[in-house]
C-alpha positions in Angstrom: 6.1 12.7 0.6 9.1 14.7 -0.7 8.2 18.1 -2.2 8.5 18.3 -6.0 10.7 21.1 -7.3 10.4 22.2 -10.9 13.6 21.9 -12.9 15.1 24.8 -14.7 13.0 26.2 -17.5 14.8 24.7 -20.6 14.9 21.2 -19.0 11.3 21.6 -17.8 10.1 22.5 -21.3 11.8 19.4 -22.8 10.3 17.1 -20.2 6.9 18.7 -20.6 6.9 18.2 -24.4 8.2 14.6 -23.9 5.5 13.6 -21.5 2.7 15.2 -23.5 3.9 13.7 -26.7 3.7 10.4 -24.9 0.2 11.1 -23.8 -0.8 11.8 -27.4 1.1 8.8 -28.6 -0.7 6.4 -26.3 -4.0 7.9 -27.3 -3.0 6.6 -30.8 -5.4 8.8 -32.8 -4.8 12.4 -31.8 -2.2 15.1 -32.6 -0.3 17.2 -30.1 -2.4 20.3 -31.0 -5.5 18.2 -30.1 -4.5 17.4 -26.5 -7.3 19.6 -25.2 -9.8 17.1 -26.7 -8.0 14.0 -25.4 -10.4 11.6 -23.6 -8.7 9.8 -20.7 -11.5 7.1 -20.8 -10.0 6.0 -24.2 -6.7 5.1 -22.6 -6.2 1.5 -21.4 -4.5 0.6 -18.2 -1.5 -0.6 -20.2 -1.3 2.8 -21.8 -1.4 4.5 -18.4 1.3 2.2 -17.3 3.5 3.3 -20.2 2.8 6.9 -19.4 4.0 6.4 -15.8 7.1 4.5 -16.9 8.0 7.1 -19.4 7.5 9.9 -16.9 9.7 8.2 -14.3 12.4 7.7 -17.0 12.3 11.4 -17.6 12.6 12.1 -13.8 9.0 13.2 -13.4 7.0 12.0 -10.4 3.7 10.4 -11.4 1.7 12.8 -9.3 2.9 15.7 -11.5 1.7 14.2 -14.8 -1.8 15.7 -14.6 -0.3 19.1 -13.7 1.9 19.1 -16.8 -1.0 18.0 -19.0 -3.2 20.8 -17.6 -0.5 23.4 -18.3 -0.3 22.2 -21.9 -4.0 22.6 -22.5 -5.8 19.5 -21.2 -9.1 20.3 -19.5 -9.4 20.2 -15.8 -11.9 17.4 -15.9 -9.8 15.2 -18.1 -6.7 16.0 -16.0 -8.6 15.0 -12.9 -9.6 11.8 -14.6 -6.0 11.2 -15.5 -4.8 11.6 -11.9 -7.6 9.3 -10.7 -6.6 6.6 -13.3 -2.9 6.9 -12.2 -3.8 6.7 -8.5 -6.0 3.7 -9.1 -3.4 1.9 -11.1 -0.7 2.5 -8.5 -3.1 1.6 -5.6 -3.7 -1.8 -7.2 0.1 -2.5 -7.2 1.1 -0.9 -3.9 -0.5 -1.7 -0.5 -0.1 1.9 0.5 -1.5 3.3 -2.7 0.7 6.4 -2.6 1.7 7.9 -5.8 5.3 8.7 -5.3 6.5 6.4 -2.5 7.8 3.8 -4.9 8.9 6.3 -7.6 10.6 9.1 -5.6 14.1 10.0 -6.5 15.0 7.2 -8.9 14.2 5.7 -12.3 12.7 2.2 -12.5 14.4 -0.2 -14.8 12.4 -2.2 -17.2 12.5 -5.4 -15.2 11.3 -3.5 -12.1 8.4 -1.9 -14.0 7.3 -5.3 -15.2 7.4 -6.6 -11.6 5.5 -3.6 -10.3 2.5 -4.1 -12.6 2.7 -7.9 -12.9 0.2 -8.5 -10.2 -2.4 -6.3 -12.0 -1.8 -8.1 -15.3 -2.4 -11.4 -13.6 -5.6 -10.3 -11.8 -7.2 -8.5 -14.7 -7.5 -10.5 -18.0 -8.7 -7.3 -19.7 -5.8 -5.2 -18.6 -5.1 -3.8 -22.1 -8.7 -2.5 -22.6 -9.9 1.0 -22.1 -12.9 1.6 -19.8 -15.0 2.3 -22.8 -14.0 -1.0 -24.5 -14.8 -2.9 -21.3 -18.3 -1.6 -21.4 -19.1 -2.9 -24.9 -20.9 -6.1 -24.6 -19.0 -8.9 -26.4 -15.8 -6.9 -26.7 -14.1 -8.9 -23.9 -14.8 -12.2 -25.7 -11.8 -11.9 -28.0 -9.5 -10.1 -25.4 -9.8 -12.5 -22.5 -6.3 -13.8 -22.0 -7.7 -16.9 -20.3 -9.9 -17.8 -23.2 -8.5 -19.8 -26.2 -10.4 -20.2 -29.5 -7.7 -22.3 -31.2 -9.3 -25.2 -33.1 -8.8 -28.7 -31.6 -6.9 -31.0 -33.9 -7.6 -34.1 -31.8 -11.2 -34.5 -33.0 -12.4 -37.4 -35.2 -12.3 -36.4 -38.9 -15.7 -34.9 -39.7 -17.4 -36.4 -42.7 -18.3 -32.9 -44.0 -14.7 -31.8 -44.1 -13.7 -30.7 -47.7 -10.5 -32.2 -48.8 -8.0 -29.8 -50.3 -4.4 -29.5 -51.6 -1.9 -30.4 -48.9 -4.1 -32.6 -46.8 -2.5 -35.9 -45.6 -4.9 -38.9 -46.1 -4.3 -42.0 -44.1 -6.2 -44.9 -45.8 -6.4 -48.3 -44.0 -7.9 -51.5 -45.6 -8.6 -54.4 -43.2 -10.5 -57.6 -43.3 -9.7 -60.3 -45.8 -7.4 -57.8 -47.4 -4.8 -55.8 -45.6 -3.2 -52.5 -46.8 -2.3 -49.0 -45.6 -1.6 -45.9 -47.6 -0.2 -42.5 -46.5 -1.0 -40.1 -49.3 -0.8 -36.3 -49.9 -3.3 -34.4 -52.0 -1.3 -32.6 -54.7 -2.0 -29.1 -55.9 -4.3 -30.5 -58.6 -6.5 -32.1 -55.9 -5.3 -35.7 -56.7 -3.8 -38.5 -54.8 -1.6 -41.2 -56.4 -2.4 -44.7 -55.3 0.3 -47.3 -56.0 -0.6 -49.9 -58.7 -3.8 -47.9 -59.3 -2.9 -44.4 -60.4 -4.3 -40.9 -59.6 -7.7 -40.4 -58.0 -9.3 -36.9 -57.9 -10.4 -36.0 -54.4 -9.9 -32.3 -54.1 -13.1 -30.4 -53.3 -14.8 -33.5 -52.1 -16.0 -34.1 -48.6 -14.5 -36.9 -46.5 -17.7 -39.0 -47.0 -17.7 -38.5 -50.8 -13.9 -39.3 -50.9 -14.5 -42.5 -49.0 -17.1 -43.7 -51.5 -14.9 -42.8 -54.4 -11.9 -44.6 -52.9 -13.9 -47.7 -52.2 -15.1 -47.8 -55.8 -11.6 -47.3 -57.2 -9.7 -49.6 -54.8 -12.4 -52.3 -55.3 -10.7 -53.1 -58.6 -7.7 -54.4 -56.6 -9.4 -55.4 -53.4 -12.5 -57.2 -54.5 -13.7 -57.8 -50.9 -14.5 -54.1 -50.6 -17.5 -54.2 -53.0 -20.6 -56.3 -53.1 -23.6 -56.6 -50.8 -21.6 -58.6 -48.3 -18.1 -57.2 -48.3 -15.3 -59.1 -46.5 -12.8 -56.2 -46.6 -13.3 -52.7 -45.2 -11.9 -49.2 -45.8 -11.2 -46.4 -43.3 -10.0 -42.9 -44.2 -8.8 -40.2 -41.8 -6.7 -37.1 -41.9 -3.1 -36.9 -40.8 -1.5 -33.5 -41.0 -4.2 -31.1 -42.1 -3.4 -28.3 -44.4 -3.4 -24.6 -43.7 -5.7 -22.1 -45.3 -5.5 -18.3 -45.8 -8.4 -16.2 -44.6 -8.7 -12.4 -45.2 -10.0 -10.5 -42.2 -11.2 -7.0 -43.1 -13.3 -4.2 -41.8 -13.5 -2.9 -38.2 -11.2 -5.4 -36.6 -8.5 -4.8 -34.0 -5.8 -6.4 -36.3 -7.2 -6.7 -39.8 -5.1 -8.7 -42.3 -4.7 -12.1 -44.0 -4.2 -15.0 -41.6 -3.0 -18.5 -42.1 -5.2 -20.9 -40.1 -5.7 -24.6 -39.8 -8.3 -26.0 -42.2 -10.4 -26.9 -39.2 -10.7 -23.2 -38.2 -14.1 -21.6 -37.8 -15.3 -18.0 -38.0 -14.7 -17.5 -34.3 -11.1 -18.8 -34.7 -10.5 -16.2 -37.4 -12.0 -13.4 -35.3 -9.9 -14.3 -32.3 -6.8 -14.3 -34.4 -7.6 -10.8 -35.6 -8.4 -9.5 -32.1 -12.1 -9.4 -32.7 -14.1 -6.4 -33.7 -12.8 -3.0 -32.5 -14.8 -0.5 -30.6 -16.5 0.7 -33.9 -17.1 -2.8 -35.3 -20.4 -4.7 -35.5 -20.8 -7.8 -33.4 -24.2 -8.9 -34.8 -23.6 -8.6 -38.6 -20.2 -10.3 -39.3 -20.3 -11.6 -42.9 -18.4 -14.5 -44.4 -17.8 -14.4 -48.2 -16.7 -17.5 -50.3 -16.0 -17.2 -54.0 -17.5 -13.6 -53.8 -20.8 -14.9 -52.4 -22.2 -14.3 -48.9 -22.1 -17.7 -47.2 -23.3 -16.7 -43.7 -23.9 -13.9 -41.3 -22.6 -14.4 -37.7 -24.3 -12.8 -34.7 -21.9 -13.1 -31.7 -24.7 -12.1 -29.3 -26.5 -15.3 -30.1 -23.5 -17.2 -29.0 -23.0 -15.1 -25.8 -26.7 -15.3 -24.8 -27.8 -18.7 -26.0 -24.6 -20.6 -26.9 -25.9 -20.8 -30.6 -23.0 -21.6 -33.0 -25.0 -22.5 -36.0 -23.5 -19.7 -38.0 -20.0 -20.5 -36.8 -19.1 -22.4 -39.9 -15.7 -24.0 -40.9 -13.6 -21.7 -43.0 -12.1 -22.6 -46.4 -9.1 -21.3 -48.2 -9.5 -17.7 -49.5 -12.6 -17.0 -47.4 -13.2 -13.3 -46.6 -14.6 -12.2 -43.2 -16.0 -8.7 -43.2 -16.8 -6.8 -39.9 -18.8 -3.8 -40.9 -19.2 -0.7 -38.7 -21.8 -0.9 -36.0 -25.1 0.5 -37.1 -26.9 1.0 -33.8 -25.6 0.9 -30.3 -27.4 1.8 -27.1 -26.2 2.2 -23.5 -28.0 0.8 -20.5 -27.3 2.3 -17.1 -28.6 1.3 -13.7 -29.4 -1.8 -11.7 -29.3 -4.6 -14.3 -27.1 -7.7 -14.2 -24.8 -6.4 -16.9 -24.5 -2.6 -17.7 -22.8 -1.3 -20.8 -23.1 -0.7 -24.5 -25.2 -3.1 -26.6 -25.6 -3.4 -30.3 -29.2 -3.6 -31.5 -30.6 -4.7 -34.8 -33.2 -2.7 -36.7 -36.6 -3.2 -35.2 -35.3 -4.7 -31.9 -37.5 -3.9 -28.9 -36.5 -2.9 -25.4 -37.6 -6.3 -24.1 -35.2 -8.0 -26.5 -32.3 -6.1 -24.9 -32.9 -7.6 -21.4 -31.8 -11.0 -22.8 -28.3 -9.6 -23.1 -28.3 -7.5 -19.9 -29.3 -10.5 -17.8 -32.5 -8.7 -16.6 -33.2 -6.4 -13.7 -31.5 -6.7 -10.3 -33.5 -6.8 -7.1 -32.9 -3.1 -6.6 -34.3 -2.0 -10.0 -37.5 0.0 -10.4 -39.2 -2.2 -13.0 -42.4 -0.3 -13.7 -40.8 2.3 -16.0 -37.5 3.2 -17.7 -36.3 6.5 -19.0 -34.8 6.8 -22.5 -32.5 9.7 -23.5 -32.6 10.0 -27.3 -31.3 12.3 -30.0 -34.0 13.2 -32.4 -34.3 16.0 -34.9 -30.9 17.3 -33.9 -31.9 17.7 -30.3 -32.0 15.7 -27.2 -35.2 14.4 -25.7 -36.4 12.1 -22.9 -38.9 9.3 -23.4 -40.7 7.5 -20.5 -41.4 3.8 -21.3 -43.8 2.0 -19.0 -43.3 -1.7 -18.4 -46.3 -2.7 -20.5 -44.6 -1.1 -23.6 -41.3 -2.9 -23.2 -42.2 -5.3 -26.0 -43.2 -2.6 -28.3 -40.7 0.2 -27.9 -38.1 0.2 -30.7 -34.6 1.2 -29.8 -32.5 3.6 -31.9 -28.8 4.3 -32.2 -27.5 6.4 -29.4 -30.3 5.7 -26.9 -29.3 5.8 -23.2 -31.6 3.6 -21.2 -31.7 4.7 -17.5 -33.0 2.2 -15.0 -34.2 3.7 -11.7 -33.8 2.1 -8.3 -36.5 1.1 -5.9 -37.3 3.6 -3.2 -35.1 3.4 -0.1 -38.0 3.3 2.3 -40.3 0.6 3.8 -44.1 0.4 3.4 -44.8 -1.7 6.6 -42.0 -1.3 9.0 -42.0 -0.3 12.7 -38.9 -0.4 14.9 -38.3 -0.8 18.6 -35.1 0.0 20.4 -33.8 0.4 23.9 -34.5 -1.8 27.0 -36.4 -4.6 25.4 -35.4 -8.3 25.0 -35.4 -8.3 21.2 -35.0 -4.8 19.7 -35.2 -4.5 15.9 -37.5 -4.2 12.9 -41.0 -5.7 12.8 -43.9 -5.9 10.3 -46.8 -3.5 10.8 -49.3 -6.4 9.9 -51.8 -4.4 7.9 -51.7 -1.4 10.2 -53.3 -3.1 13.2 -50.2 -3.1 15.5 -50.1 -1.1 18.7 -47.4 -0.2 21.2 -48.3 -3.1 23.5 -48.4 -5.5 20.6 -44.9 -4.3 19.5 -43.5 -4.8 23.0 -45.0 -8.3 23.0 -43.3 -9.0 19.6 -40.0 -7.9 21.2 -40.6 -10.5 24.0 -41.2 -7.9 26.6 -39.3 -5.3 28.6 -35.9 -5.8 30.3 -35.9 -5.5 34.1 -34.0 -2.2 34.0 -36.5 -0.6 31.6 -37.7 3.0 32.5 -41.4 2.7 32.3 -42.4 6.2 33.5 -42.0 7.5 30.0 -41.2 6.3 26.5 -40.9 8.2 23.2 -42.5 7.3 19.9 -40.7 8.8 16.9 -42.9 9.2 13.8 -42.2 10.2 10.2 -44.6 12.9 9.2 -46.2 13.2 5.7 -43.5 15.7 4.7 -40.8 13.2 5.9 -39.9 15.4 8.9 -39.3 13.8 12.3 -42.0 14.1 15.0 -41.9 12.8 18.6 -44.8 11.7 20.8 -44.4 11.1 24.5 -46.0 8.0 25.9 -47.1 7.0 29.5 -45.6 3.6 29.2 -46.5 2.5 32.7 -50.1 3.4 32.0 -50.2 1.5 28.7 -48.8 -1.5 30.4 -51.3 -1.4 33.3 -54.2 -0.7 30.9 -55.1 2.7 32.6 -54.0 4.6 29.5 -55.3 3.9 26.0 -52.9 1.9 23.8 -51.4 3.8 20.8 -51.9 2.5 17.3 -48.6 2.4 15.3 -48.0 3.8 11.8 -45.5 3.0 9.1 -41.9 3.9 10.0 -42.7 4.4 13.7 -39.8 3.9 16.1 -40.5 3.2 19.8 -37.7 4.0 22.2 -37.8 2.6 25.7 -34.8 3.8 27.7 -33.0 2.0 30.5 -32.9 3.5 34.0 -29.1 3.3 33.7 -29.1 5.3 30.5 -30.7 8.3 32.1 -28.7 8.5 35.3 -25.1 9.0 36.3 -23.2 5.8 37.0 -23.1 5.2 40.8 -19.7 4.8 42.4 -17.8 5.1 45.7 -14.2 5.9 46.3 -11.7 4.9 48.9 -8.3 6.6 49.7 -5.6 6.1 52.2 -4.3 3.1 53.9 -5.8 0.3 51.9 -4.2 -2.1 49.5 -5.9 -0.9 46.3 -7.3 2.6 46.7 -9.5 3.8 43.9 -13.0 4.0 42.5 -15.4 1.1 42.8 -19.0 0.5 41.7 -21.7 1.3 44.2 -24.0 -1.4 45.6 -27.1 -0.8 47.6 -26.6 -1.3 51.4 -22.8 -1.3 50.9 -21.0 -0.4 54.1 -17.5 0.9 54.8 -16.3 -2.6 55.7 -17.6 -3.9 52.3 -15.7 -1.2 50.5 -12.5 -2.0 52.4 -12.8 -5.7 51.5 -13.4 -4.7 47.9 -10.2 -2.6 47.9 -8.0 -5.4 49.2 -8.2 -4.8 52.9 -6.5 -2.3 55.2 -2.7 -1.9 55.5 -0.9 -2.5 58.8 -0.5 1.2 59.0 -4.2 1.8 58.8 -6.3 3.1 61.7 -9.8 1.6 62.2 -11.0 4.7 64.0 -11.7 8.2 62.7 -12.6 6.9 59.3 -14.0 9.9 57.3 -16.8 9.7 54.8 -17.2 12.7 52.5 -20.8 12.8 51.2 -22.2 15.0 48.5 -24.5 17.8 49.6 -27.9 17.5 48.1 -29.1 21.0 49.3 -26.9 23.6 47.7 -28.5 26.4 49.6 -26.9 25.4 52.9 -23.5 26.6 51.7 -21.8 23.3 52.5 -19.5 21.7 49.9 -19.6 18.2 51.5 -21.0 16.5 54.6 -18.3 14.8 56.6 -19.1 11.9 58.8 -16.7 9.8 61.0 -16.9 6.1 61.8 -15.0 3.5 63.8 -15.1 -0.1 62.6 -13.9 -3.3 64.1 -10.2 -3.9 63.5 -11.1 -7.5 62.4 -13.7 -6.1 60.0 -16.5 -7.7 61.9 -19.8 -6.0 61.2 -20.8 -3.7 64.0 -24.1 -2.0 64.7 -22.6 1.4 64.0 -21.3 0.3 60.6 -24.6 -1.5 59.8 -26.6 1.6 60.6 -24.5 3.8 58.3 -24.7 2.4 54.8 -22.8 4.2 52.0 -24.5 6.3 49.5 -23.6 6.9 45.8 -20.5 9.1 45.3 -19.3 8.7 48.9 -15.5 9.1 49.4 -14.0 7.1 52.3 -10.7 8.1 53.8 -8.7 5.5 55.8 -6.2 7.4 58.0 -2.7 6.2 59.0 -2.5 5.1 62.6 -0.9 7.8 64.8 1.5 5.3 66.4 2.7 3.7 63.2 6.1 4.5 61.9 8.0 2.7 59.2 11.6 2.0 60.1 14.1 4.5 58.9 17.7 3.5 58.1 21.0 5.4 58.1 24.4 4.0 57.1 27.8 4.3 58.7 30.8 3.6 56.5 34.5 3.4 57.3 36.4 3.3 60.6 33.9 2.3 63.3 33.8 -1.0 65.2 30.5 -2.0 63.6 29.9 -0.3 60.2 26.7 -0.9 58.3 23.0 0.0 58.4 21.3 1.3 61.6 17.6 2.0 62.3 16.9 5.4 63.8 15.6 4.6 67.2 13.9 8.0 68.0 13.1 11.2 66.3 15.9 13.1 68.1 18.7 10.6 67.6 22.0 12.4 66.7 25.3 11.5 65.1 27.0 10.9 68.4 24.3 8.5 69.5 24.6 6.2 66.4 28.4 6.3 66.5 28.2 5.0 70.0 25.8 2.2 68.8 28.4 1.4 66.1 31.0 0.7 68.9 32.7 4.1 68.5 35.7 5.0 66.3 38.5 2.5 65.8 42.2 3.2 66.1 42.5 4.0 62.3 39.7 6.6 62.2 40.4 10.1 61.0 37.6 12.1 62.5 38.6 15.4 60.8 37.9 13.7 57.4 34.4 12.5 58.5 31.5 13.6 56.3 27.8 13.4 56.2 25.9 12.7 52.9 22.2 13.7 53.1 19.4 13.5 50.7 18.1 16.7 49.0 14.6 17.6 48.1 15.3 16.2 44.7 16.0 12.7 46.0 13.6 10.2 44.4 12.7 7.8 47.1 10.7 4.7 46.6 7.0 5.2 46.7 4.8 3.2 48.9 3.7 1.1 45.9 7.3 0.5 44.9 8.2 -0.6 48.5 5.2 -3.0 48.5 6.3 -4.4 45.1 9.9 -4.8 46.3 8.8 -6.7 49.4 6.5 -8.9 47.4 9.3 -9.7 44.9 11.6 -10.6 47.8 9.0 -12.9 49.3 8.4 -14.5 45.9 12.1 -15.0 45.4 12.5 -16.7 48.8 9.6 -19.1 47.9 10.5 -19.8 44.3 11.0 -23.6 44.1 13.3 -23.1 41.2 16.0 -21.6 43.5 15.0 -22.9 46.9 13.8 -26.0 48.6 10.5 -27.5 47.6 7.6 -25.7 49.2 5.0 -27.2 51.5 1.3 -26.6 50.8 1.1 -23.4 52.7 4.2 -22.0 51.1 2.9 -23.0 47.6 -0.4 -21.2 48.2 1.4 -18.1 49.5 3.7 -18.2 46.4 0.7 -18.3 44.0 -1.0 -15.5 45.9 2.1 -13.3 45.8 2.6 -14.0 42.1 -1.0 -13.0 41.3 -0.5 -9.7 43.2 2.7 -9.0 41.4 1.0 -9.7 38.0 -1.8 -7.3 38.9 0.6 -4.6 40.0 2.6 -5.0 36.7 -0.5 -4.5 34.7 -1.5 -1.4 36.7 2.1 -0.1 36.3 1.9 -0.5 32.5 -1.4 1.5 32.4 0.1 4.2 34.6 3.2 4.5 32.3 0.9 4.9 29.3 -1.0 7.7 30.9 2.2 9.4 32.0 3.6 9.1 28.5 0.5 10.8 27.1 0.8 13.6 29.7 4.4 14.0 28.8 3.5 15.0 25.3 1.6 18.1 26.7 4.1 19.2 29.3 5.4 22.7 29.0 9.2 22.5 28.4 9.7 26.3 28.6 12.3 27.8 31.0 11.0 28.0 34.5 13.5 30.5 36.0 16.7 32.3 35.2 18.8 29.6 36.8 17.7 27.1 34.2 19.9 28.8 31.7 23.0 27.6 33.6 23.2 23.9 33.0 26.0 23.4 35.5 24.0 25.2 38.2 20.9 23.3 37.4 22.8 20.0 37.6 24.1 21.0 41.0 20.7 22.1 42.2 19.1 18.8 41.1 21.6 16.6 42.9 19.8 14.0 44.9 22.5 14.0 47.6 24.7 16.6 49.1 27.8 16.7 51.3 27.2 18.2 54.7 30.5 19.3 56.4 30.7 18.1 60.0 33.4 18.3 62.8 33.3 14.7 64.2 35.9 15.5 66.8 33.9 18.3 68.3 30.7 16.2 68.0 32.1 13.3 69.9 33.6 15.7 72.5 30.2 17.6 72.9 27.3 15.2 72.4 24.0 17.0 71.9 25.6 20.2 70.7 24.4 22.2 67.7 27.0 20.5 65.6 25.7 17.1 66.6 23.0 17.0 63.9 19.8 15.1 64.3 19.8 12.1 61.8 17.4 11.8 58.9 16.4 8.7 56.8 19.0 7.9 54.2 21.9 9.7 55.9 25.4 8.3 55.2 28.2 8.9 57.7 31.6 8.3 56.2 34.7 8.0 58.4 37.9 7.5 56.5 41.3 6.3 57.6 43.8 9.0 58.3 44.6 10.6 55.0 48.2 11.5 53.9 47.8 13.3 50.6 46.7 16.5 49.1 45.2 16.7 45.6 45.6 19.6 43.0 43.0 19.9 40.2 41.9 22.6 37.8 44.1 25.2 36.1 47.5 23.8 37.2 50.2 22.5 34.8 50.2 18.9 36.2 47.0 18.0 38.2 48.2 15.4 40.7 48.2 14.2 44.3 51.1 14.8 46.6 52.1 13.8 50.2 50.7 16.0 53.0 53.5 18.1 54.7 52.4 19.8 57.9 52.5 23.6 58.0 53.3 23.8 54.2 51.3 26.6 52.4 49.0 26.3 49.4 51.5 27.9 47.0 54.1 25.2 47.8 51.6 22.5 46.8 50.7 24.4 43.6 54.4 24.5 42.7 54.5 20.7 43.1 51.8 20.6 40.4 54.0 22.7 38.1 52.4 26.0 39.0 49.4 27.9 37.6 48.4 27.9 34.0 48.0 31.1 32.0 44.2 30.9 32.2 44.2 30.2 36.0 42.0 32.5 38.1 44.4 32.6 41.1 42.4 34.9 43.4 39.5 32.4 43.3 41.5 29.3 44.3 39.7 27.3 47.0 40.2 24.2 49.1 37.7 21.4 49.8 38.5 19.5 53.0 37.9 15.8 53.6 34.7 16.4 55.6 33.1 18.4 52.7 33.8 21.9 54.0 35.4 24.4 51.6 37.4 27.7 52.1 38.4 30.2 49.5 41.3 32.5 49.0 41.0 36.0 50.6 42.6 39.3 49.4 43.4 42.3 51.6 45.4 45.4 50.5 46.7 43.4 47.5 47.8 40.5 49.6 46.4 37.0 49.1 45.7 34.8 52.1 45.4 31.2 51.1 43.4 28.7 53.2 45.3 26.2 55.4 45.6 22.6 54.3 44.8 19.4 56.0 45.3 15.7 55.1 42.8 14.7 52.3 42.2 18.2 51.2 41.7 19.1 47.5 43.0 22.3 45.9 40.8 23.6 43.1 42.0 26.3 40.7 39.2 27.7 38.5 39.5 29.0 35.0 39.3 32.7 34.0 36.0 33.6 32.3 36.3 34.2 28.6 36.1 37.8 27.5 34.9 38.9 24.1 37.6 41.3 22.8 36.4 44.3 20.7 37.3 44.0 17.0 38.8 46.8 14.9 35.4 47.6 13.5 34.1 47.8 17.0 36.8 50.2 18.1 36.1 52.4 15.1 32.5 52.4 15.9 33.2 53.3 19.5 35.5 56.2 18.5 32.8 57.5 16.1 30.2 57.4 18.8 32.4 59.2 21.2 33.2 61.9 18.6 29.6 62.4 17.9 28.8 62.6 21.6 31.6 65.2 22.0 30.3 67.4 19.2 26.8 67.1 20.7 28.0 68.2 24.2 30.0 71.1 22.7 27.0 72.4 20.9 24.9 72.1 24.0 27.5 74.1 26.0 27.6 76.8 23.3 
């Protein structure tokens, strides 16, 4: 995370004031001077979001908000809460949960901010509520974004509905008479029926209005009246009117609301946002014509679904939400924690209806009440038998304890048994043998010489008791009776001993460490390691065995063994089984040598690769095997390229892998003819071996990569400072100057070098040029002219440059030899040239000239030194 740097002081003060004004603004009830009393719990997630957005707009990282607030006077506790709330909010919107990753170095636009917090809004329907509001029982009812209290207008017209001004009445007459009327109730409460006149219906219920209409319309439609009517009347509402309801008191949004005439008390409360955090939920009053009509208890609806008090509202009704009179908090393992409003005289038992009762973890025998009484705090213990008598008071904190985290009848068994775990004590009559039987007995590898019984003492400290398990199992030792919380541990023999293994090294296919098996022989281990290589010797196999007696002074016992080359079991091998930790060494056969190749390039009769036939074969010998030099050969230019100690040759594993790949390629049916059965089996076997080697290679590379992290990269010697010299030293191949003419004339002489693997003999055609490189004006190649000196060739390249170091000019001949320029009494003697030679002119080394200040300093030092010498002489 990028380090935050404070801006300059004036800008910082502006930003500080801005962010703190915002904190106070979102708190919505406190002044700037009261920031030290700000309660972060009273801020909703939406307000924290606004705080983050405003801070980012001002260029402040969210992880600095709490620091700025603390510097302005906010307490450390509240600042810590603020940081926690910011972290939690950002964690819910970002997978990483880091404060400043998504905010660093830029301001978020409004659309980006909406997207950032959109997922949180969708997941939490109470996103706008503060933590305190969320804990008030009933508060979420009117703030759930997924809950809709709007009245349904598609219901049949209720007969108790009171008709008022503005209602649309749809009147149908059917039967022997047919008629339909669409009438609106006027402000005086009347409807005007054609051919009949006005009828007063305002203030009447639908049932009373229907009886009145039937009586009045019966004058025109006679079939409506009488004991046996032949015509019938149906009345229903069309567009219902709107009513105005006043919502006052402790509401989230008090005011006057226009609602459908079907609206109930709950519809009005929902429109006003419900009671606020100080409002009562159990004493909501509805007044009509200045008279109390009903009192609504929301808790009855939430706990029992009772809506008997949820009456239909009428025009000009007033709903009053008074302040809460008594509220208690319940904390602990109940189904629903939080703050609950209580009525006067309500008991502790009544409260559990709203909390949903105890959870399974609750301690139900007693609860603790924290209470403020006589201007001081006190604690009251209430046993379960007094729950129905204890009266709750305002401010009570009800603390529910948890059941003890311990068992009353548990014993455990672990280790080498068939079914380890927990078991019942069964009234205290269980013994060690009985517990083992419950666990379905011991496993075969169980260590029966000893077992340990771990017990919990009376003071809850741990005690251990050693048991003679073998004696208990045989009946020779008295069985031990178990107690509560006993734990019987029966170890495995493998848990208390070092893992047995054997190792094999040398000429086998897969050297390494293998698990030990009783009565295993050397031949078994060789088979386990993939068999011996062709280079392996079946005799003088060494077995290094651990010394059991340290006083003898021996480090290891060495035994030798000869096995059958076909790995048939011999008596000698059978009588010498391996022991744990033995290390077997398979030696290379003394007469085995892998072929070694050298290469001849250029002007011989048969160029190419040649196998070295003997350890003392020389250059002249292999030239003869190649048919000798041809008529175009230039023996003076012949050279030998030889591997250095830095040459990275293939390892034995790499050679094996290369051979296997070549075999696989020759058998691959995708590129060659179709294989017969034997070839197909061989192809599959080679493919499996290559796959196994590839997996081993990956593992080795991982280990090497880890080791590379800890390698010391410091300078090893003084030569490592010269990169050019290091590069030359680290060459994998070097030129070795040879005189092929003398070698062929004197075979076996000192100049006729013994060949080594990887040698390359290069014999060029007769060369006719000389090359000039380095500090010459025109590096080039020119025709060789016999008896012409070096300076003449330099002149053909334009001469020396100004930075040329002429005295160090040297010549590299075609065979790899080099000669430098010699000086004697001021005279330079340049080396002779031959065809194919290369003239190299090096550059003068750079010199650091002394500056004027340096000269002045040097003169001052000399003057000081002169004065000092003069005084010493005097």
